[in-house]
C-alpha positions as CSV (number, residue, x, y, z in Angstrom):
1,M,0.1,0.0,0.2
2,P,1.7,3.7,-0.7
3,V,2.9,5.9,2.1
4,T,1.3,8.8,2.6
5,T,3.4,11.6,2.6
6,S,2.4,14.7,4.8
7,Y,5.8,15.8,6.4
8,P,9.5,16.2,5.5
9,G,11.6,13.2,6.6
10,I,12.1,9.3,6.3
11,Y,9.1,7.3,5.4
12,I,9.4,3.3,6.0
13,Q,7.5,1.1,3.8
14,E,7.1,-3.1,3.8
15,L,7.1,-4.7,1.0
16,P,5.6,-8.0,0.5
17,S,7.8,-10.2,-0.9
18,S,8.0,-11.7,-4.6
19,A,10.1,-15.1,-3.8
20,H,8.2,-18.0,-3.1
21,S,9.7,-21.1,-2.2
22,I,9.2,-24.6,-3.6
23,T,8.4,-27.7,-1.1
24,A,9.7,-30.8,-2.0
25,A,6.9,-33.4,-2.1
26,P,6.9,-36.7,-0.4
27,T,8.3,-39.8,-2.2
28,N,7.4,-42.7,0.2
29,V,3.7,-42.2,0.8
30,A,2.4,-46.0,-0.3
31,V,-1.8,-46.3,-0.6
32,F,-2.6,-50.0,-0.3
33,I,-5.8,-51.8,-1.5
34,G,-6.9,-55.2,-0.5
35,Y,-9.3,-57.2,1.5
36,T,-8.9,-56.7,5.7
37,H,-10.3,-58.1,8.2
38,P,-14.1,-59.0,7.3
39,L,-15.1,-59.0,11.1
40,K,-13.1,-56.5,12.6
41,T,-13.1,-53.8,9.3
42,S,-15.7,-51.4,10.4
43,P,-18.2,-50.9,7.2
44,S,-18.1,-47.0,8.0
45,I,-14.3,-47.1,7.2
46,A,-14.4,-49.9,4.2
47,G,-13.0,-48.1,0.8
48,I,-12.0,-45.1,2.4
49,P,-7.9,-44.3,3.3
50,Q,-6.7,-44.7,6.3
51,Q,-3.7,-43.2,7.3
52,I,-1.3,-45.2,9.1
53,F,2.1,-44.5,10.7
54,G,2.9,-48.1,11.5
55,F,1.6,-52.0,11.3
56,T,0.1,-51.1,15.1
57,D,-1.9,-48.3,13.3
58,Y,-3.1,-50.7,11.1
59,Q,-4.1,-53.2,13.5
60,R,-6.1,-51.1,15.3
61,A,-8.1,-50.2,12.3
62,F,-8.5,-53.4,10.6
63,G,-7.4,-56.1,12.8
64,G,-4.4,-57.5,12.0
65,F,-3.5,-60.9,10.7
66,L,-6.1,-63.3,9.0
67,R,-6.0,-67.0,7.6
68,S,-8.5,-68.7,6.0
69,T,-8.5,-70.8,2.8
70,L,-10.7,-67.8,1.2
71,Y,-8.5,-65.0,2.3
72,S,-4.7,-67.3,1.7
73,S,-2.3,-65.6,-0.2
74,N,-1.6,-68.5,-1.9
75,A,-5.3,-69.1,-2.9
76,G,-3.6,-67.3,-5.8
77,S,-6.1,-64.7,-6.6
78,F,-4.7,-61.8,-4.2
79,G,-2.5,-61.8,-0.9
80,D,-2.7,-61.1,2.3
81,M,-3.3,-57.1,3.4
82,A,-2.1,-57.5,6.4
83,T,1.1,-59.4,5.8
84,A,1.4,-57.0,3.0
85,V,1.4,-54.0,5.2
86,N,3.6,-55.5,8.1
87,Q,6.3,-56.0,5.3
88,F,5.9,-52.5,3.9
89,F,6.9,-51.3,7.5
90,L,9.4,-53.4,8.2
91,N,11.5,-53.0,5.1
92,G,11.7,-49.0,5.4
93,G,7.9,-48.0,5.1
94,T,7.1,-44.9,7.2
95,E,3.6,-43.8,6.2
96,A,0.9,-45.5,4.3
97,Y,-2.9,-45.0,3.1
98,V,-5.0,-48.7,3.6
99,V,-8.1,-48.8,1.5
100,G,-9.7,-51.9,3.4
101,L,-12.4,-54.1,1.1
102,L,-15.0,-56.1,2.3
103,P,-16.0,-58.7,-0.3
104,S,-19.3,-57.9,-2.2
105,D,-20.4,-61.3,-3.3
106,L,-19.5,-63.3,-0.3
107,P,-20.8,-61.7,2.6
108,I,-19.1,-62.9,5.8
109,T,-21.0,-63.7,8.6
110,A,-19.7,-64.1,12.5
111,P,-20.3,-67.3,13.9
112,T,-21.8,-67.6,17.0
113,L,-21.9,-70.4,20.2
114,T,-24.6,-70.2,22.4
115,Y,-23.7,-71.7,26.3
116,G,-27.1,-71.4,27.9
117,T,-28.0,-67.3,27.8
118,V,-24.4,-66.8,27.0
119,V,-23.7,-65.9,23.1
120,F,-20.0,-66.0,22.2
121,T,-19.3,-64.2,18.7
122,A,-16.6,-64.7,16.8
123,R,-14.3,-61.9,16.0
124,E,-12.0,-64.2,13.5
125,V,-13.0,-66.2,10.4
126,T,-13.2,-69.8,11.1
127,D,-13.1,-72.7,8.7
128,A,-11.8,-76.3,9.0
129,T,-8.0,-75.2,9.1
130,F,-8.2,-72.0,11.4
131,Q,-10.8,-72.7,14.6
132,L,-11.8,-71.1,17.5
133,S,-12.8,-72.2,20.5
134,V,-14.2,-71.2,23.8
135,T,-13.7,-73.0,27.3
136,V,-15.6,-72.7,30.4
137,T,-14.2,-74.3,33.5
138,P,-16.7,-73.5,36.8
139,N,-14.7,-72.2,40.1
140,P,-13.6,-74.4,42.3
141,S,-12.5,-76.8,39.8
142,P,-12.5,-79.8,39.4
143,V,-16.1,-79.7,40.7
144,A,-18.6,-82.7,41.6
145,S,-20.7,-84.3,39.0
146,P,-23.7,-83.7,39.3
147,P,-22.1,-79.8,39.3
148,A,-23.0,-77.8,41.8
149,S,-23.8,-73.7,41.0
150,S,-20.5,-71.7,40.7
151,I,-20.6,-67.8,40.8
152,T,-17.2,-67.5,38.8
153,A,-15.8,-69.8,36.1
154,D,-12.6,-69.4,33.9
155,V,-13.1,-68.4,30.1
156,V,-10.3,-69.6,28.0
157,V,-10.6,-68.4,24.1
158,A,-8.0,-69.8,21.8
159,Y,-7.7,-69.2,18.2
160,G,-5.2,-71.1,15.7
161,P,-4.7,-74.0,13.0
162,S,-6.7,-77.0,13.4
163,L,-7.3,-77.3,17.0
164,Q,-7.5,-80.9,18.7
165,K,-8.5,-82.1,22.2
166,N,-6.3,-84.2,24.4
167,A,-6.8,-87.3,25.5
168,G,-9.2,-85.8,28.7
169,G,-11.1,-84.0,26.3
170,A,-9.4,-80.9,26.9
171,L,-8.6,-78.5,23.7
172,L,-4.8,-77.8,23.0
173,P,-3.9,-73.9,22.9
174,G,-3.8,-72.2,19.9
175,T,-1.8,-69.7,18.5
176,V,-3.5,-67.1,20.1
177,T,-5.0,-67.9,23.6
178,E,-6.9,-65.4,26.0
179,T,-7.7,-66.5,29.5
180,Y,-10.3,-64.5,31.7
181,R,-10.3,-65.6,35.3
182,R,-12.9,-66.0,37.6
183,V,-16.2,-64.5,35.3
184,S,-19.6,-63.8,36.8
185,L,-22.4,-63.7,35.0
186,T,-24.0,-60.8,37.3
187,P,-23.9,-57.4,36.0
188,T,-24.0,-55.9,39.5
189,A,-22.3,-56.9,42.8
190,A,-23.9,-57.6,46.1
191,D,-23.9,-53.6,47.3
192,G,-25.4,-52.6,43.8
193,T,-22.4,-51.4,41.9
194,P,-21.6,-52.8,38.7
195,D,-19.7,-56.0,39.1
196,P,-16.0,-55.5,37.5
197,N,-15.9,-59.4,37.0
198,F,-19.4,-59.4,34.4
199,I,-18.8,-61.1,31.6
200,E,-19.5,-58.6,29.4
201,S,-17.3,-56.5,30.8
202,R,-14.1,-58.2,31.1
203,I,-14.4,-59.7,27.5
204,G,-16.3,-57.1,25.5
205,T,-19.7,-57.0,23.7
206,A,-20.4,-56.3,20.2
207,T,-20.3,-52.4,20.7
208,N,-17.4,-52.1,23.0
209,P,-15.2,-55.0,22.0
210,I,-12.4,-56.1,24.0
211,S,-11.2,-59.8,23.3
212,G,-9.3,-60.1,19.7
213,L,-11.1,-63.3,19.2
214,V,-14.8,-63.2,20.6
215,T,-17.5,-60.6,21.8
216,V,-20.6,-62.0,24.4
217,S,-23.8,-61.2,25.2
218,A,-24.8,-62.4,28.7
219,G,-28.7,-62.1,27.9
220,G,-31.4,-62.9,30.5
221,S,-30.7,-61.8,34.2
222,A,-28.0,-62.6,36.7
223,A,-27.2,-66.4,37.3
224,A,-24.7,-68.6,38.1
225,W,-22.2,-71.1,36.3
226,P,-23.3,-73.8,34.9
227,G,-26.7,-73.2,36.3
228,S,-28.9,-75.3,34.0
229,F,-27.4,-74.7,30.8
230,A,-27.2,-77.3,28.3
231,T,-24.4,-79.0,27.1
232,P,-23.5,-77.7,23.8
233,S,-22.5,-79.7,20.7
234,G,-18.9,-80.5,20.3
235,S,-18.3,-80.2,24.2
236,V,-16.6,-82.9,26.6
237,A,-18.7,-85.2,28.6
238,H,-19.6,-83.1,31.6
239,P,-21.5,-80.3,31.3
240,E,-19.6,-78.3,33.8
241,Y,-16.6,-78.0,31.5
242,F,-17.8,-76.4,27.8
243,A,-15.0,-76.9,25.5
244,A,-16.5,-76.5,21.9
245,L,-15.3,-75.2,18.6
246,F,-17.5,-72.2,16.6
247,S,-18.8,-74.1,13.3
248,T,-17.5,-72.9,10.3
249,A,-18.1,-69.1,9.2
250,I,-18.4,-69.8,5.3
251,T,-21.0,-72.3,4.5
252,N,-22.1,-71.3,1.4
253,A,-19.0,-72.2,-0.3
254,S,-18.0,-75.7,-0.6
255,P,-15.2,-76.0,-1.7
256,P,-14.2,-72.7,-0.6
257,V,-14.2,-69.8,-3.1
258,S,-12.1,-67.1,-3.4
259,V,-14.0,-63.6,-2.4
260,F,-12.0,-61.7,-5.2
261,T,-14.0,-59.2,-7.1
262,A,-12.6,-57.0,-9.4
263,S,-15.3,-54.3,-9.4
264,D,-14.6,-54.2,-5.4
265,Y,-11.0,-52.7,-6.3
266,T,-11.9,-50.6,-9.4
267,A,-14.8,-49.0,-7.4
268,V,-12.7,-47.4,-5.3
269,M,-10.5,-45.6,-8.1
270,E,-13.5,-44.5,-9.8
271,Q,-13.7,-40.3,-10.2
272,D,-14.8,-38.1,-6.7
273,T,-14.3,-41.3,-4.4
274,P,-12.0,-40.9,-1.3
275,L,-8.8,-42.1,-2.7
276,D,-9.1,-40.1,-5.9
277,K,-9.4,-36.9,-3.3
278,L,-6.5,-38.1,-1.5
279,A,-4.1,-35.0,-1.9
280,V,-0.9,-37.0,-2.0
281,F,0.4,-40.4,-2.8
282,N,3.3,-42.2,-4.3
283,L,3.1,-45.4,-4.5
284,M,0.2,-48.2,-4.8
285,V,0.0,-51.5,-4.3
286,L,-2.3,-54.1,-4.7
287,P,-1.3,-57.4,-3.0
288,G,-1.0,-60.3,-4.8
289,V,-3.7,-58.9,-7.7
290,T,-3.1,-59.9,-11.3
291,N,-6.4,-59.2,-12.7
292,V,-5.6,-57.5,-16.2
293,T,-9.0,-55.3,-15.3
294,V,-7.6,-54.1,-11.7
295,L,-4.3,-53.5,-13.2
296,S,-5.3,-51.3,-16.0
297,T,-7.8,-49.5,-13.8
298,A,-4.9,-48.8,-11.2
299,L,-2.3,-47.7,-13.6
300,T,-4.7,-45.3,-15.4
301,F,-5.3,-43.8,-11.7
302,C,-1.4,-43.6,-11.0
303,E,-0.9,-41.4,-14.4
304,N,-3.6,-39.6,-13.1
305,K,-2.9,-39.3,-9.6
306,L,1.0,-39.0,-10.6
307,A,1.7,-42.2,-8.5
308,F,3.5,-45.1,-9.2
309,L,2.6,-49.2,-9.1
310,V,4.7,-51.8,-7.7
311,M,3.2,-54.6,-9.2
312,D,3.1,-58.5,-8.6
313,P,3.6,-61.4,-10.5
314,P,1.1,-64.2,-10.8
315,Q,1.9,-66.4,-8.3
316,S,2.4,-69.8,-10.5
317,A,4.9,-67.7,-12.4
318,T,8.4,-69.8,-13.4
319,A,11.8,-68.1,-14.1
320,D,11.9,-70.5,-17.1
321,S,10.1,-73.6,-18.7
322,S,12.2,-76.1,-16.9
323,S,9.9,-76.2,-13.9
324,N,7.8,-78.7,-13.3
325,V,4.9,-77.2,-13.5
326,S,5.8,-74.6,-16.4
327,N,4.1,-71.1,-16.4
328,P,7.3,-68.7,-17.8
329,I,7.0,-65.2,-16.4
330,A,8.4,-64.3,-19.8
331,S,5.1,-65.6,-21.7
332,L,2.7,-64.2,-18.9
333,M,4.5,-60.4,-19.0
334,T,2.4,-60.1,-22.8
335,N,-0.9,-60.5,-20.9
336,I,0.4,-57.6,-18.4
337,P,-1.1,-53.7,-19.4
338,K,1.9,-51.1,-19.7
339,S,2.9,-48.1,-18.7
340,A,5.5,-46.0,-17.4
341,N,4.2,-45.3,-14.1
342,G,4.8,-49.1,-13.0
343,A,7.2,-51.9,-12.7
344,L,6.8,-55.5,-11.9
345,Y,8.9,-57.6,-9.7
346,F,9.2,-61.1,-9.4
347,P,9.2,-63.7,-8.0
348,Y,7.1,-64.6,-4.7
349,L,9.2,-64.7,-1.6
350,L,9.5,-67.0,1.3
351,S,8.9,-65.6,4.6
352,P,7.8,-67.3,8.4
353,D,3.9,-66.9,9.0
354,P,3.2,-64.0,11.1
355,L,0.1,-66.2,12.9
356,T,2.3,-69.7,13.7
357,G,6.2,-68.5,13.3
358,S,6.6,-71.4,11.2
359,A,8.2,-71.4,7.8
360,T,5.0,-73.5,6.5
361,N,1.6,-71.8,5.7
362,P,-0.8,-73.6,8.2
363,V,-3.5,-73.3,5.1
364,T,-1.8,-75.1,2.3
365,G,0.8,-76.8,4.2
366,T,3.2,-75.5,1.8
367,A,6.1,-73.3,2.5
368,N,4.7,-69.6,3.1
369,E,4.4,-67.3,0.1
370,I,4.0,-64.1,0.2
371,P,4.1,-61.4,-2.7
372,P,7.0,-59.1,-3.2
373,A,5.5,-55.6,-4.2
374,A,4.7,-54.9,-0.8
375,T,8.2,-55.7,0.8
376,V,9.9,-53.4,-2.8
377,A,7.7,-50.6,-1.9
378,G,9.1,-50.5,1.4
379,I,12.5,-50.6,0.1
380,F,11.6,-48.0,-2.2
381,A,10.6,-46.1,0.8
382,A,14.0,-46.6,2.6
383,T,15.9,-46.2,-0.5
384,D,14.3,-42.2,-1.0
385,L,15.0,-41.0,2.5
386,A,18.7,-42.3,2.4
387,R,19.6,-41.7,-0.9
388,G,16.5,-39.6,-2.6
389,V,14.0,-40.7,-5.0
390,W,17.1,-40.7,-8.1
391,K,18.7,-43.1,-6.5
392,A,17.4,-46.8,-8.2
393,P,16.0,-49.0,-5.2
394,A,18.2,-52.0,-6.3
395,G,21.2,-53.3,-5.8
396,F,23.2,-54.8,-2.8
397,Q,21.9,-52.2,-0.4
398,A,18.1,-52.9,-1.4
399,T,17.8,-56.5,0.5
400,S,14.3,-57.5,1.8
401,L,13.7,-58.1,5.8
402,N,12.0,-60.8,7.3
403,T,12.0,-63.2,4.5
404,T,14.1,-66.4,4.1
405,G,14.8,-66.6,-0.2
406,V,12.8,-66.5,-3.2
407,V,10.4,-69.3,-3.9
408,S,12.3,-72.1,-5.8
409,R,10.7,-71.6,-9.3
410,G,11.5,-68.1,-9.3
411,S,15.7,-69.0,-8.6
412,M,17.7,-67.1,-10.8
413,T,20.9,-67.2,-13.1
414,D,23.0,-64.1,-14.7
415,Q,21.9,-65.8,-17.6
416,R,18.0,-66.4,-17.2
417,Q,18.1,-62.6,-15.9
418,G,19.5,-61.5,-19.1
419,V,16.2,-62.9,-20.7
420,L,13.8,-61.3,-18.4
421,N,15.7,-58.3,-17.9
422,P,15.2,-56.6,-21.4
423,L,11.4,-57.1,-21.0
424,G,11.2,-55.2,-17.6
425,I,10.9,-58.2,-15.5
426,N,12.8,-56.9,-12.2
427,C,14.3,-59.6,-10.4
428,L,14.7,-60.5,-6.3
429,R,17.6,-62.9,-6.1
430,D,19.1,-64.7,-3.4
431,F,23.0,-63.8,-3.1
432,A,25.1,-65.9,-0.8
433,N,26.5,-63.5,2.7
434,I,23.7,-60.8,1.2
435,G,20.7,-62.3,1.6
436,T,17.5,-61.4,-1.0
437,A,18.5,-57.9,-3.0
438,V,16.3,-56.4,-5.6
439,F,18.1,-56.7,-8.7
440,G,16.0,-55.0,-11.4
441,S,15.1,-51.3,-12.0
442,R,12.8,-51.0,-15.0
443,T,9.7,-49.8,-15.9
444,L,7.0,-51.8,-17.8
445,V,7.5,-49.6,-21.0
446,T,10.9,-50.9,-21.0
447,L,10.6,-51.7,-24.6
448,T,8.8,-49.4,-26.0
449,D,9.7,-45.9,-24.8
450,Q,13.4,-45.7,-23.8
451,Q,13.0,-41.9,-21.9
452,W,11.0,-43.7,-19.2
453,R,13.1,-47.0,-18.9
454,Y,14.2,-46.9,-15.7
455,V,12.7,-46.8,-12.1
456,P,14.4,-43.5,-10.9
457,V,14.1,-41.6,-13.4
458,R,10.7,-42.0,-14.3
459,R,9.6,-41.7,-10.1
460,T,12.2,-38.3,-10.3
461,A,10.2,-36.9,-12.9
462,L,7.0,-37.6,-11.2
463,F,8.4,-35.8,-7.9
464,L,9.1,-32.8,-9.9
465,E,5.9,-32.9,-11.4
466,Q,3.9,-33.4,-7.6
467,S,6.0,-30.9,-6.2
468,L,5.7,-27.9,-8.6
469,L,2.1,-28.8,-8.7
470,A,1.8,-28.0,-5.4
471,S,4.2,-25.0,-5.1
472,L,2.9,-23.0,-7.6
473,K,-0.7,-22.6,-7.1
474,W,-0.2,-18.7,-5.6
475,V,0.5,-18.4,-9.6
476,V,-3.2,-18.5,-10.4
477,F,-4.7,-15.0,-11.1
478,E,-1.3,-13.5,-11.0
479,P,-0.9,-10.2,-13.7
480,N,0.6,-13.0,-16.3
481,A,3.4,-10.7,-17.6
482,D,7.3,-10.3,-17.1
483,P,7.2,-9.6,-13.2
484,L,5.6,-12.9,-12.8
485,W,7.6,-14.9,-15.3
486,S,10.6,-13.5,-13.2
487,A,9.2,-14.7,-10.0
488,I,8.4,-18.2,-11.4
489,R,11.9,-18.8,-12.9
490,I,13.5,-17.6,-9.8
491,S,11.4,-20.0,-7.4
492,I,11.7,-22.9,-9.8
493,N,15.5,-22.3,-10.2
494,A,16.3,-21.9,-6.5
495,F,14.6,-25.7,-6.1
496,M,16.2,-27.5,-8.8
497,L,19.3,-25.9,-7.8
498,G,19.0,-27.2,-4.3
499,L,18.3,-30.8,-5.8
500,Y,21.4,-30.4,-7.9
501,N,23.6,-29.8,-4.4
502,Q,22.1,-33.0,-3.6
503,G,23.3,-34.9,-6.4
504,A,19.4,-35.6,-8.2
505,F,21.1,-34.7,-11.6
506,Q,23.8,-35.4,-14.2
507,G,25.7,-32.4,-15.2
508,T,29.1,-30.5,-14.0
509,T,27.5,-27.2,-13.8
510,P,23.7,-26.4,-13.0
511,S,23.5,-25.0,-16.5
512,Q,24.2,-28.8,-17.8
513,A,22.1,-30.4,-15.3
514,F,19.0,-28.5,-15.5
515,L,16.6,-25.5,-17.3
516,V,14.0,-23.2,-16.6
517,Q,12.3,-21.2,-18.9
518,C,9.5,-18.9,-18.5
519,D,9.3,-15.7,-20.8
520,S,7.9,-14.4,-23.8
521,Q,9.3,-17.2,-25.8
522,T,7.2,-19.8,-23.5
523,T,4.1,-17.5,-23.3
524,T,2.8,-15.5,-26.0
525,Q,0.5,-12.9,-26.5
526,A,-2.1,-15.7,-28.0
527,D,-1.4,-17.1,-24.5
528,I,-1.6,-14.2,-22.5
529,E,-5.0,-13.6,-23.8
530,N,-6.2,-17.3,-22.9
531,G,-5.0,-16.8,-19.6
532,I,-2.2,-19.2,-19.9
533,V,1.4,-19.3,-19.1
534,N,3.9,-21.8,-20.0
535,I,6.7,-23.2,-17.7
536,V,9.6,-25.6,-19.2
537,V,11.4,-27.2,-16.8
538,G,14.0,-30.0,-18.1
539,F,16.5,-32.0,-16.0
540,A,19.2,-34.1,-17.1
541,P,18.5,-37.6,-15.3
542,L,20.6,-39.8,-13.5
543,L,20.8,-43.4,-15.3
544,P,21.5,-46.2,-13.1
545,A,24.8,-47.9,-13.2
546,E,23.0,-51.3,-14.6
547,F,25.8,-52.7,-16.9
548,V,29.3,-52.5,-15.5
549,I,32.0,-53.5,-17.8
550,I,35.7,-54.0,-16.7
551,S,38.5,-54.4,-19.7
552,I,41.4,-56.1,-18.3
553,A,44.8,-55.6,-20.1
554,Q,47.9,-57.2,-19.2
555,I,51.4,-55.7,-20.0
556,A,53.7,-57.5,-21.6
557,G,57.2,-57.2,-22.5
558,Q,58.0,-55.5,-19.3
559,S,61.6,-56.1,-17.6
560,P,61.0,-57.7,-14.0
561,S,62.0,-54.8,-11.7
562,G,64.3,-55.5,-8.8
């Protein structure tokens, strides 16, 4: 605002700064889309991105690990979401959004067990392999037969693979066991105050769950254990000792079928969905998904959002045609949609089962296999933080954690990788004394678009686009003339120079590394009349040293020294 002068002297006027800094966009924010725990994912958050900063946050919102013949990564249709998110954070991820899906074509109904007026409702999916049990033992124990009334009882809830009874009829401990001692069926104590040992208060209800395995509804009025309760089906002979398995949750699928439906995934990536309105994310993972419709939709969505899809291969894919079950990845590659905003990683990885701690998946009885993309996305994030998005997330520094190697059908040799690498198949390989390393960094368009052949080059471009898009909004409605163009050049030049000093570009001088143009040459009078300002930003990308050639020459004919 101009200063009004009225007396001879010195006037001070504060002028607004024309400098506008460019803030670097994040590069390691991942989005995961997939089926989450059907009995612990609230319908109110299904399909809506939930921000998490670690696996504990995921467990709080979506209920943690899940095992079932329907929800197994070995089912071949999709991977285990909880395992994928866990792998992301274990391998260096720091921030993610999870879009949890609930199956639309196969509703999941929680099974229940009734013990007199007490109803236990499962919070885990049960089937013939993973089972859930409730054991009730009235106090004191053992009790006489016929049993006498008891004020309290011990309640043990167990969940795990193939729960079995021992010779005495007691259920063997499961993978997860919860014990509640001296639980009562009396809501209020003798003095009229709430009884802290009331079963609903100790174990939790549907509206206020406490147990991770069951909720309970006491029903009726105050009662004693076991009272006149009938012996439930599956329990031992004595009614005072209640030990029963829940029935199978999925009864309309025999043999069990996959819950996977392509439309469940594509619906959350449509225009104006909560995910579409998410301001910024950089990486997308669809654990285990290889459906062409879903992948095509995801790649298009990533292109529109300036993000990058880290893609899993078909689980059955093999390194070559010499395996017992031949399904070579090179042949399958022709069916995978192509985009510069995506990369495929091969093969599946071996990892301890998170529920049992063993190397064998209890659902299938085979080695526990997990899709590689989530692990690789974590390595992406770790590399970005340590070196920058312009560093290829590959090499002996890019080794996977919480894995024991690759599946045998995906074992690689130098010669075999020499066939797969030019096709844009990024291999994970086992190296002695090093571990399992990501040993490829090519996009899906490596055969057709040399400009965007390498993952770090494409991701650097996306990073620049996101940074400039977010930081140049102040330009809108400014007078389209030289002062604006100069301010734009100053802002972008300062940003690019900072990246150059971090080693983001090729070139021994800034002029060789990048250029910024915004003047009358880029913005014509016709552009001005149409309200358009054109900015040209170029950069010399760092290309990974993919092939290192060592030439060795022997110097002959020299006299020995000494």
